[in-house]
Backbone as a printed PyTorch tensor [residue, N CA C, xyz], in Angstrom:
tensor([[[ 86.0720,  87.0450,  72.5870],
         [ 87.0230,  87.4290,  73.6270],
         [ 86.9180,  88.9250,  73.9290]],

        [[ 86.7660,  89.7170,  72.8710],
         [ 86.6620,  91.1640,  73.0360],
         [ 85.4220,  91.5290,  73.8490]],

        [[ 84.3050,  90.8300,  73.6030],
         [ 83.0750,  91.1050,  74.3580],
         [ 83.2490,  90.7700,  75.8360]],

        [[ 83.9470,  89.6700,  76.1050],
         [ 84.1950,  89.2860,  77.4910],
         [ 85.0770,  90.3210,  78.1890]],

        [[ 86.1250,  90.7750,  77.4930],
         [ 87.0170,  91.7940,  78.0670],
         [ 86.2540,  93.0780,  78.3320]],

        [[ 85.3980,  93.4710,  77.3980],
         [ 84.5770,  94.6810,  77.6080],
         [ 83.6350,  94.5080,  78.7830]],

        [[ 83.0380,  93.3230,  78.9010],
         [ 82.1020,  93.0720,  80.0000],
         [ 82.8110,  93.1460,  81.3500]],

        [[ 83.9830,  92.5250,  81.4540],
         [ 84.7530,  92.5570,  82.7050],
         [ 85.1270,  93.9950,  83.0480]],

        [[ 85.6320,  94.7230,  82.0590],
         [ 86.0390,  96.1100,  82.2880],
         [ 84.8490,  96.9780,  82.6630]],

        [[ 83.7390,  96.8120,  81.9600],
         [ 82.5390,  97.6000,  82.2710],
         [ 82.0190,  97.2900,  83.6650]],

        [[ 82.0120,  96.0010,  84.0310],
         [ 81.5420,  95.6180,  85.3560],
         [ 82.4140,  96.2380,  86.4430]],

        [[ 83.7290,  96.1420,  86.2800],
         [ 84.6250,  96.7380,  87.2750],
         [ 84.4890,  98.2580,  87.3170]],

        [[ 84.2690,  98.8850,  86.1700],
         [ 84.0930, 100.3430,  86.1450],
         [ 82.8130, 100.7570,  86.8700]],

        [[ 81.7360, 100.0300,  86.6360],
         [ 80.4650, 100.3480,  87.3050],
         [ 80.5870, 100.1200,  88.8130]],

        [[ 81.1750,  98.9900,  89.2060],
         [ 81.3460,  98.7010,  90.6270],
         [ 82.2100,  99.7760,  91.2850]],

        [[ 83.2570, 100.1990,  90.6030],
         [ 84.1180, 101.2480,  91.1530],
         [ 83.3890, 102.5670,  91.3420]],

        [[ 82.5710, 102.9200,  90.3570],
         [ 81.8160, 104.1860,  90.4860],
         [ 80.7900, 104.1000,  91.6090]],

        [[ 80.1310, 102.9670,  91.7240],
         [ 79.1590, 102.7820,  92.8080],
         [ 79.8810, 102.7850,  94.1600]],

        [[ 80.9990, 102.0610,  94.2330],
         [ 81.7600, 101.9850,  95.4910],
         [ 82.2740, 103.3520,  95.9160]],

        [[ 82.5590, 104.2150,  94.9550],
         [ 83.0620, 105.5430,  95.3180],
         [ 82.0550, 106.3140,  96.1660]],

        [[ 80.7910, 106.0030,  96.0210],
         [ 79.7610, 106.6710,  96.8170],
         [ 79.7210, 106.1800,  98.2620]],

        [[ 80.4540, 105.0990,  98.5770],
         [ 80.5070, 104.6350,  99.9610],
         [ 81.2380, 105.6290, 100.8610]],

        [[ 81.9630, 106.5520, 100.2660],
         [ 82.6210, 107.6090, 101.0370],
         [ 81.5790, 108.4480, 101.7890]],

        [[ 80.4330, 108.6630, 101.1780],
         [ 79.3980, 109.5140, 101.7830],
         [ 78.8980, 108.9260, 103.1010]],

        [[ 78.4340, 107.6690, 103.1300],
         [ 77.9900, 107.1570, 104.4360],
         [ 79.1350, 107.0490, 105.4560]],

        [[ 80.3480, 106.7570, 104.9780],
         [ 81.4800, 106.7240, 105.9200],
         [ 81.6820, 108.0950, 106.5480]],

        [[ 81.6380, 109.1380, 105.7290],
         [ 81.7980, 110.5020, 106.2300],
         [ 80.6910, 110.8500, 107.2170]],

        [[ 79.4550, 110.5310, 106.8620],
         [ 78.3150, 110.8450, 107.7310],
         [ 78.4400, 110.0970, 109.0670]],

        [[ 78.8200, 108.8370, 109.0110],
         [ 78.9610, 108.0560, 110.2430],
         [ 80.0690, 108.6000, 111.1360]],

        [[ 81.1950, 108.9290, 110.5390],
         [ 82.2990, 109.4650, 111.3410],
         [ 81.9690, 110.8600, 111.8750]],

        [[ 81.2770, 111.6630, 111.0820],
         [ 80.8240, 112.9700, 111.5550],
         [ 79.8420, 112.8080, 112.7150]],

        [[ 78.9190, 111.8580, 112.5880],
         [ 77.9620, 111.6030, 113.6710],
         [ 78.6910, 111.1490, 114.9340]],

        [[ 79.7270, 110.3490, 114.7550],
         [ 80.5130, 109.8950, 115.9000],
         [ 81.1690, 111.0730, 116.6130]],

        [[ 81.7370, 112.0030, 115.8490],
         [ 82.3840, 113.1850, 116.4360],
         [ 81.3510, 114.0670, 117.1370]],

        [[ 80.2110, 114.2690, 116.4800],
         [ 79.1520, 115.1040, 117.0720],
         [ 78.6540, 114.4670, 118.3750]],

        [[ 78.4030, 113.1710, 118.3340],
         [ 77.9200, 112.4990, 119.5370],
         [ 78.9560, 112.5750, 120.6650]],

        [[ 80.2080, 112.4290, 120.3180],
         [ 81.2750, 112.4030, 121.3140],
         [ 81.5170, 113.7760, 121.9290]],

        [[ 81.6130, 114.8150, 121.0770],
         [ 82.0520, 116.1290, 121.5670],
         [ 80.9320, 117.1360, 121.7700]],

        [[ 79.8300, 116.9770, 121.0760],
         [ 78.7210, 117.9280, 121.2500],
         [ 77.7160, 117.3840, 122.2590]],

        [[ 77.3130, 116.1510, 122.0740],
         [ 76.3330, 115.5460, 122.9690],
         [ 77.0160, 115.0300, 124.2440]],

        [[ 78.3020, 114.6620, 124.1080],
         [ 79.0400, 114.1800, 125.2700],
         [ 78.8890, 112.6950, 125.5140]],

        [[ 78.3640, 112.0080, 124.5270],
         [ 78.1550, 110.5710, 124.6810],
         [ 78.3980, 109.9010, 123.3280]],

        [[ 79.3400, 108.9980, 123.2780],
         [ 79.6860, 108.3290, 122.0160],
         [ 78.6250, 107.3070, 121.6360]],

        [[ 78.3520, 107.2290, 120.3440],
         [ 77.4870, 106.1740, 119.8250],
         [ 78.3530, 104.9210, 119.6760]],

        [[ 77.8180, 103.7900, 120.0520],
         [ 78.6390, 102.5790, 120.0550],
         [ 78.7780, 101.9550, 118.6680]],

        [[ 77.9930, 102.3730, 117.7170],
         [ 77.9600, 101.6870, 116.4320],
         [ 78.5250, 102.4780, 115.2600]],

        [[ 78.6430, 103.7920, 115.3540],
         [ 78.9840, 104.5940, 114.1710],
         [ 80.3930, 104.3220, 113.6400]],

        [[ 81.3790, 104.3010, 114.4990],
         [ 82.7570, 104.0790, 114.0380],
         [ 82.9330, 102.6660, 113.4920]],

        [[ 82.3440, 101.6970, 114.1440],
         [ 82.4700, 100.3130, 113.6670],
         [ 81.7580, 100.1150, 112.3350]],

        [[ 80.6030, 100.7370, 112.1740],
         [ 79.8770, 100.6490, 110.9070],
         [ 80.6890, 101.3120, 109.7960]],

        [[ 81.3130, 102.4420, 110.0850],
         [ 82.1740, 103.1100, 109.1050],
         [ 83.3470, 102.2090, 108.7190]],

        [[ 83.9010, 101.4770, 109.6800],
         [ 85.0010, 100.5540, 109.3840],
         [ 84.5420,  99.4170, 108.4720]],

        [[ 83.3590,  98.8990, 108.7070],
         [ 82.8320,  97.8350, 107.8540],
         [ 82.6200,  98.3420, 106.4260]],

        [[ 82.0770,  99.5390, 106.3040],
         [ 81.8800, 100.1290, 104.9740],
         [ 83.2310, 100.3450, 104.2960]],

        [[ 84.2140, 100.8190, 105.0560],
         [ 85.5370, 101.0330, 104.4840],
         [ 86.1580,  99.7190, 104.0240]],

        [[ 85.9520,  98.6590, 104.7540],
         [ 86.4640,  97.3500, 104.3500],
         [ 85.9280,  96.9330, 102.9940]],

        [[ 84.6310,  97.1200, 102.7850],
         [ 84.0200,  96.8180, 101.4870],
         [ 84.6100,  97.7320, 100.4180]],

        [[ 84.6670,  99.0050, 100.7110],
         [ 85.1920, 100.0140,  99.7790],
         [ 86.6200,  99.6910,  99.3510]],

        [[ 87.4470,  99.3100, 100.2970],
         [ 88.8660,  99.0740, 100.0230],
         [ 89.0820,  97.8710,  99.1220]],

        [[ 88.3340,  96.8020,  99.3070],
         [ 88.5760,  95.6060,  98.5030],
         [ 87.8460,  95.6130,  97.1730]],

        [[ 86.6550,  96.1550,  97.1390],
         [ 85.8470,  96.0570,  95.9250],
         [ 86.3360,  97.0100,  94.8310]],

        [[ 87.1040,  98.0210,  95.1920],
         [ 87.5730,  99.0040,  94.2070],
         [ 88.8270,  98.5690,  93.4590]],

        [[ 89.4050,  97.4240,  93.8010],
         [ 90.6400,  96.9760,  93.1680],
         [ 90.5420,  96.8040,  91.6680]],

        [[ 89.4690,  96.1860,  91.1940],
         [ 89.2830,  96.0030,  89.7580],
         [ 89.1570,  97.3250,  89.0260]],

        [[ 88.4450,  98.2650,  89.6360],
         [ 88.3000,  99.5940,  89.0350],
         [ 89.6440, 100.3100,  88.9560]],

        [[ 90.4420, 100.1830,  90.0000],
         [ 91.7700, 100.8040,  89.9770],
         [ 92.6320, 100.2240,  88.8550]],

        [[ 92.4900,  98.9390,  88.5950],
         [ 93.2450,  98.3280,  87.5080],
         [ 92.7200,  98.7940,  86.1460]],

        [[ 91.4110,  98.9830,  86.0260],
         [ 90.8440,  99.5420,  84.7830],
         [ 91.4640, 100.9040,  84.5070]],

        [[ 91.5440, 101.7190,  85.5440],
         [ 92.0580, 103.0800,  85.4110],
         [ 93.5820, 103.1560,  85.4820]],

        [[ 94.2140, 102.0140,  85.7170],
         [ 95.6710, 101.9510,  85.8930],
         [ 96.1060, 102.9280,  86.9880]],

        [[ 95.3840, 102.8770,  88.0880],
         [ 95.6010, 103.8240,  89.1810],
         [ 96.3140, 103.2030,  90.3810]],

        [[ 96.7250, 101.9480,  90.2710],
         [ 97.4950, 101.3690,  91.3700],
         [ 98.8490, 102.0720,  91.4570]],

        [[ 99.4350, 102.0070,  92.6050],
         [100.6900, 102.7100,  92.8650],
         [101.8190, 102.0810,  92.0410]],

        [[102.5900, 102.9410,  91.3730],
         [103.7870, 102.5340,  90.6370],
         [104.9650, 103.3520,  91.1320]],

        [[106.1470, 102.8300,  90.9000],
         [107.3450, 103.6260,  91.1180],
         [107.6630, 104.2400,  89.7610]],

        [[107.2710, 105.4840,  89.5930],
         [107.3420, 106.1290,  88.2800],
         [108.6860, 106.7760,  87.9670]],

        [[109.6760, 106.6000,  88.7920],
         [110.9770, 107.2220,  88.5390],
         [111.5180, 106.7650,  87.1870]],

        [[111.4430, 105.4780,  86.9280],
         [111.9150, 104.9420,  85.6550],
         [110.7260, 104.5600,  84.7800]],

        [[109.7810, 103.8210,  85.3410],
         [108.6310, 103.2950,  84.6050],
         [107.8500, 104.3980,  83.9030]],

        [[107.6980, 105.5250,  84.5540],
         [106.9290, 106.6330,  83.9840],
         [107.5320, 107.2050,  82.7170]],

        [[108.8050, 106.9820,  82.4980],
         [109.4800, 107.4950,  81.2990],
         [109.3910, 106.5300,  80.1200]],

        [[108.9350, 105.3050,  80.3830],
         [108.8500, 104.3070,  79.3210],
         [107.6830, 104.6060,  78.3810]],

        [[107.8090, 104.1670,  77.1260],
         [106.6770, 104.2440,  76.2060],
         [105.7460, 103.0650,  76.4880]],

        [[104.6460, 102.9930,  75.7670],
         [103.6340, 101.9510,  76.0210],
         [104.2080, 100.5410,  75.9190]],

        [[105.0250, 100.3090,  74.9100],
         [105.5540,  98.9680,  74.6870],
         [106.4730,  98.5510,  75.8320]],

        [[107.3600,  99.4240,  76.2560],
         [108.2590,  99.0950,  77.3700],
         [107.4660,  98.8880,  78.6610]],

        [[106.4450,  99.7190,  78.8790],
         [105.6040,  99.5300,  80.0660],
         [104.9170,  98.1660,  80.0200]],

        [[104.4300,  97.7850,  78.8460],
         [103.7580,  96.4960,  78.7000],
         [104.7260,  95.3450,  78.9590]],

        [[105.9580,  95.4680,  78.4900],
         [106.9600,  94.4220,  78.7220],
         [107.2540,  94.2860,  80.2130]],

        [[107.4280,  95.4030,  80.8950],
         [107.6760,  95.3650,  82.3460],
         [106.4720,  94.7710,  83.0690]],

        [[105.2810,  95.1790,  82.6750],
         [104.0720,  94.6490,  83.3030],
         [103.9540,  93.1410,  83.0950]],

        [[104.2570,  92.6750,  81.8990],
         [104.2140,  91.2360,  81.6300],
         [105.2710,  90.4860,  82.4300]],

        [[106.4540,  91.0650,  82.5370],
         [107.5470,  90.4110,  83.2640],
         [107.2480,  90.2830,  84.7570]],

        [[106.4640,  91.1980,  85.2860],
         [106.1550,  91.1720,  86.7200],
         [104.7550,  90.6340,  87.0130]],

        [[104.0040,  90.2800,  85.9930],
         [102.6180,  89.8520,  86.1980],
         [102.5040,  88.5690,  87.0070]],

        [[103.5420,  87.7220,  86.9850],
         [103.4740,  86.4880,  87.7790],
         [103.2720,  86.7990,  89.2600]],

        [[103.8200,  87.9150,  89.7340],
         [103.6260,  88.3080,  91.1390],
         [102.1540,  88.6070,  91.4090]],

        [[101.5190,  89.2860,  90.4740],
         [100.0930,  89.5940,  90.5780],
         [ 99.2870,  88.3010,  90.6790]],

        [[ 99.5880,  87.3420,  89.7890],
         [ 98.8170,  86.1040,  89.7610],
         [ 99.0520,  85.2530,  91.0070]],

        [[100.2510,  85.2510,  91.5330],
         [100.5170,  84.5380,  92.7950],
         [ 99.7130,  85.1870,  93.9240]],

        [[ 99.7800,  86.5230,  94.0130],
         [ 99.0440,  87.2440,  95.0540],
         [ 97.5450,  86.9780,  94.9440]],

        [[ 97.0270,  87.0360,  93.7110],
         [ 95.5850,  86.8370,  93.5340],
         [ 95.1780,  85.4110,  93.8940]],

        [[ 96.0100,  84.4310,  93.5460],
         [ 95.7040,  83.0490,  93.9050],
         [ 95.5990,  82.8740,  95.4090]],

        [[ 96.5630,  83.4380,  96.1290],
         [ 96.5480,  83.3480,  97.5950],
         [ 95.3490,  84.1110,  98.1600]],

        [[ 95.1050,  85.3260,  97.6620],
         [ 93.9870,  86.1340,  98.1610],
         [ 92.6570,  85.4270,  97.9620]],

        [[ 92.4390,  84.9120,  96.7720],
         [ 91.1580,  84.2590,  96.4940],
         [ 91.0140,  82.9730,  97.3050]],

        [[ 92.0630,  82.1570,  97.3330],
         [ 92.0070,  80.8970,  98.0830],
         [ 91.7560,  81.1550,  99.5680]],

        [[ 92.5610,  82.0290, 100.1580],
         [ 92.4020,  82.3330, 101.5830],
         [ 91.0870,  83.0720, 101.8460]],

        [[ 90.6990,  83.9550, 100.9200],
         [ 89.4550,  84.7010, 101.0770],
         [ 88.2390,  83.7970, 101.0680]],

        [[ 88.2370,  82.7980, 100.1700],
         [ 87.1190,  81.8500, 100.1220],
         [ 87.0660,  81.0480, 101.4200]],

        [[ 88.2040,  80.5870, 101.8760],
         [ 88.2710,  79.8190, 103.1200],
         [ 87.7470,  80.6510, 104.2920]],

        [[ 88.2230,  81.8880, 104.3890],
         [ 87.8110,  82.7710, 105.4720],
         [ 86.3180,  83.1130, 105.3770]],

        [[ 85.8450,  83.4070, 104.1750],
         [ 84.4380,  83.7700, 103.9850],
         [ 83.5260,  82.5860, 104.2900]],

        [[ 83.9170,  81.4040, 103.8470],
         [ 83.1150,  80.2020, 104.0840],
         [ 82.9620,  79.9470, 105.5810]],

        [[ 84.0810,  80.0110, 106.2860],
         [ 84.0630,  79.7770, 107.7290],
         [ 83.2340,  80.8500, 108.4490]],

        [[ 83.4060,  82.0940, 108.0410],
         [ 82.6840,  83.1960, 108.6620],
         [ 81.1810,  83.0850, 108.4200]],

        [[ 80.7920,  82.7660, 107.1810],
         [ 79.3690,  82.6460, 106.8550],
         [ 78.7470,  81.4420, 107.5560]],

        [[ 79.4890,  80.3510, 107.6580],
         [ 78.9630,  79.1530, 108.3240],
         [ 78.6660,  79.4220, 109.7980]],

        [[ 79.4560,  80.2890, 110.4090],
         [ 79.2720,  80.6210, 111.8270],
         [ 78.3820,  81.8420, 112.0280]],

        [[ 77.9680,  82.4900, 110.9160],
         [ 77.2600,  83.7730, 110.9970],
         [ 78.0310,  84.7080, 111.9220]],

        [[ 79.3080,  84.8490, 111.6300],
         [ 80.2620,  85.5660, 112.4740],
         [ 79.8380,  87.0130, 112.7260]],

        [[ 80.0420,  87.4270, 113.9580],
         [ 79.8080,  88.8190, 114.3460],
         [ 81.1280,  89.4030, 114.8400]],

        [[ 81.1150,  90.6960, 115.0980],
         [ 82.3530,  91.3760, 115.4770],
         [ 82.7430,  91.1660, 116.9330]],

        [[ 81.8490,  90.6610, 117.7450],
         [ 82.0730,  90.4450, 119.1840],
         [ 82.3070,  91.7520, 119.9390]],

        [[ 81.8330,  92.8590, 119.3910],
         [ 81.9130,  94.1350, 120.0910],
         [ 80.6210,  94.3500, 120.8740]],

        [[ 80.4800,  95.5080, 121.4730],
         [ 79.2490,  95.8230, 122.2050],
         [ 78.0570,  95.8480, 121.2460]],

        [[ 78.2640,  96.4380, 120.0690],
         [ 77.2010,  96.5100, 119.0500],
         [ 76.9980,  95.1510, 118.4010]],

        [[ 78.0740,  94.4220, 118.1170],
         [ 78.0830,  93.0500, 117.6210],
         [ 77.3760,  92.8450, 116.2720]],

        [[ 77.7470,  93.6140, 115.2430],
         [ 77.1090,  93.4060, 113.9310],
         [ 77.6610,  92.1620, 113.2410]],

        [[ 76.8950,  91.6500, 112.2850],
         [ 77.3940,  90.5580, 111.4570],
         [ 78.5360,  91.0820, 110.5930]],

        [[ 79.6150,  90.3190, 110.5070],
         [ 80.7260,  90.7110, 109.6380],
         [ 80.9380,  89.7140, 108.5000]],

        [[ 80.1970,  88.6080, 108.5160],
         [ 80.3760,  87.6350, 107.4470],
         [ 80.0250,  88.1910, 106.0700]],

        [[ 79.0430,  89.0970, 105.9240],
         [ 78.8040,  89.6210, 104.5750],
         [ 80.0100,  90.4030, 104.0220]],

        [[ 80.7080,  91.1050, 104.8910],
         [ 81.8950,  91.8450, 104.4630],
         [ 82.9870,  90.8650, 104.0450]],

        [[ 83.1340,  89.7760, 104.7840],
         [ 84.1600,  88.7930, 104.4560],
         [ 83.8600,  88.0680, 103.1460]],

        [[ 82.5890,  87.9030, 102.8060],
         [ 82.2260,  87.2830, 101.5260],
         [ 82.6550,  88.1680, 100.3610]],

        [[ 82.6670,  89.4610, 100.5640],
         [ 83.0410,  90.3830,  99.4930],
         [ 84.5230,  90.2540,  99.1320]],

        [[ 85.3570,  89.8010, 100.0420],
         [ 86.8020,  89.6950,  99.7700],
         [ 87.0990,  88.7610,  98.5960]],

        [[ 86.6300,  87.5050,  98.5860],
         [ 86.9300,  86.6720,  97.4150],
         [ 86.2160,  87.1420,  96.1450]],

        [[ 85.0230,  87.7110,  96.3010],
         [ 84.3210,  88.2480,  95.1280],
         [ 85.1480,  89.3640,  94.4970]],

        [[ 85.6370,  90.2690,  95.3310],
         [ 86.4830,  91.3610,  94.8390],
         [ 87.7770,  90.8130,  94.2440]],

        [[ 88.3270,  89.7780,  94.8500],
         [ 89.5340,  89.1530,  94.3240],
         [ 89.3130,  88.5720,  92.9430]],

        [[ 88.1830,  87.9390,  92.7360],
         [ 87.8680,  87.3650,  91.4190],
         [ 87.7000,  88.4730,  90.3860]],

        [[ 87.0260,  89.5590,  90.7630],
         [ 86.8730,  90.6920,  89.8390],
         [ 88.2300,  91.2990,  89.4780]],

        [[ 89.1100,  91.4250,  90.4660],
         [ 90.4430,  91.9560,  90.2060],
         [ 91.2480,  90.9940,  89.3360]],

        [[ 91.1390,  89.6980,  89.5940],
         [ 91.8370,  88.7010,  88.7750],
         [ 91.3710,  88.7740,  87.3230]],

        [[ 90.0660,  88.8530,  87.1140],
         [ 89.5430,  88.9510,  85.7480],
         [ 90.0690,  90.1990,  85.0490]],

        [[ 90.1090,  91.3200,  85.7760],
         [ 90.6360,  92.5470,  85.1740],
         [ 92.1290,  92.4170,  84.9100]],

        [[ 92.8320,  91.6910,  85.7670],
         [ 94.2520,  91.4370,  85.5410],
         [ 94.4870,  90.6240,  84.2770]],

        [[ 93.6120,  89.6520,  84.0280],
         [ 93.7170,  88.8730,  82.7890],
         [ 93.4950,  89.7720,  81.5790]],

        [[ 92.4990,  90.6540,  81.6700],
         [ 92.2490,  91.6080,  80.5830],
         [ 93.4860,  92.4740,  80.3560]],

        [[ 94.0850,  92.9130,  81.4390],
         [ 95.2820,  93.7610,  81.3090],
         [ 96.4490,  92.9840,  80.7120]],

        [[ 96.6260,  91.7410,  81.1090],
         [ 97.7000,  90.9240,  80.5470],
         [ 97.5040,  90.7510,  79.0400]],

        [[ 96.2860,  90.4630,  78.6240],
         [ 95.9940,  90.3470,  77.1890],
         [ 96.2880,  91.6790,  76.4890]],

        [[ 95.9140,  92.7720,  77.1340],
         [ 96.1970,  94.0980,  76.5770],
         [ 97.6990,  94.3200,  76.4190]],

        [[ 98.4590,  93.9290,  77.4240],
         [ 99.9170,  94.0980,  77.3530],
         [100.5170,  93.2400,  76.2440]],

        [[100.0270,  92.0240,  76.0940],
         [100.5010,  91.1540,  75.0110],
         [100.1990,  91.7920,  73.6590]],

        [[ 98.9870,  92.3350,  73.5210],
         [ 98.6050,  92.9970,  72.2610],
         [ 99.4970,  94.2110,  71.9990]],

        [[ 99.8230,  94.9410,  73.0410],
         [100.6890,  96.1120,  72.8980],
         [102.0770,  95.6980,  72.4280]],

        [[102.6310,  94.6630,  73.0400],
         [103.9680,  94.1930,  72.6560],
         [103.9790,  93.7030,  71.2130]],

        [[102.8930,  93.0640,  70.8040],
         [102.7930,  92.5590,  69.4280],
         [102.5190,  93.6650,  68.4100]],

        [[102.1980,  94.8670,  68.9120],
         [101.8990,  95.9750,  68.0130],
         [100.4670,  96.0330,  67.5450]],

        [[ 99.6020,  95.2650,  68.1860],
         [ 98.1750,  95.2690,  67.8580],
         [ 97.5110,  96.3750,  68.6510]],

        [[ 96.7200,  97.1940,  67.9840],
         [ 96.0540,  98.3050,  68.6650],
         [ 95.0320,  97.7700,  69.6660]],

        [[ 94.9610,  98.4140,  70.8090],
         [ 94.0150,  98.0370,  71.8470],
         [ 92.8070,  98.9430,  71.8020]],

        [[ 91.6750,  98.3670,  72.1790],
         [ 90.4380,  99.1250,  72.2900],
         [ 90.4340,  99.7960,  73.6590]],

        [[ 90.4970, 101.1420,  73.7290],
         [ 90.5770, 101.8100,  75.0390],
         [ 89.3850, 101.5240,  75.9450]],

        [[ 88.2160, 101.2400,  75.3780],
         [ 87.0590, 100.9160,  76.2100],
         [ 87.2950,  99.5910,  76.9190]],

        [[ 87.9660,  98.6830,  76.2470],
         [ 88.2000,  97.3550,  76.7880],
         [ 89.3860,  97.3080,  77.7250]],

        [[ 90.4080,  98.0150,  77.4080],
         [ 91.6600,  97.8330,  78.1200],
         [ 92.0640,  99.0520,  78.9290]],

        [[ 91.1030,  99.7440,  79.4870],
         [ 91.4210, 100.8680,  80.3660],
         [ 92.0640, 102.0060,  79.6090]],

        [[ 93.0130, 102.6530,  80.2280],
         [ 93.6130, 103.8550,  79.6530],
         [ 94.9020, 103.5680,  78.8970]],

        [[ 95.2030, 102.2900,  78.6620],
         [ 96.4660, 101.9450,  78.0350],
         [ 96.6560, 102.6550,  76.7080]],

        [[ 95.6450, 102.6920,  75.8570],
         [ 95.8130, 103.2800,  74.5340],
         [ 96.1050, 104.7600,  74.6000]],

        [[ 95.6750, 105.4120,  75.6520],
         [ 95.9120, 106.8530,  75.7610],
         [ 97.0670, 107.2050,  76.6890]],

        [[ 97.7400, 106.2060,  77.2710],
         [ 98.8260, 106.4630,  78.2050],
         [ 99.9470, 107.2620,  77.5660]],

        [[100.3690, 106.8560,  76.4060],
         [101.5200, 107.5000,  75.7590],
         [101.2930, 107.5040,  74.2510]],

        [[100.8820, 108.6100,  73.7160],
         [100.5760, 108.6530,  72.2940],
         [101.7920, 108.4440,  71.4020]],

        [[103.0070, 108.5540,  71.9610],
         [104.2090, 108.3850,  71.1320],
         [104.4860, 106.9150,  70.8570]],

        [[103.8210, 106.0120,  71.5970],
         [103.9480, 104.5870,  71.3850],
         [105.3390, 104.2160,  71.7190]]])
């Protein structure tokens, strides 16, 4: 089980680091769009749309990495003052919402991706790029996030039970609050 948790966490960490580099082509494309529009006086028809497609991949595929790093948005007014055990209890108590959301995301994402790939869907814009590959990434990213969520749930259970967690496996939980 520990090897599987490490593998899921490592995979999400690597994907997150690779995905972080998608900022570079997005920046270059948007910069090219501005240069073409205001310096050359003629907009490129594909740069902004291509940047949007890259951003779509970036936004969904980084979810598992954010969970590894525990970087999703929290309301820290109260939660931030809790020790590790109290945080784990709150996370466990609210985890059903995560699992409901992930079930819907994966189910709907697979349906949408299947339909899009079957039609070889395009954007229907002037440039008209294929968008089905981006839509296929949605359920894949959902599955990666779900797997990381399971790892986190196991980590929270271990924390509540007083079992030490391996920080490599369970993100930053072990270092969140040294006072326990």
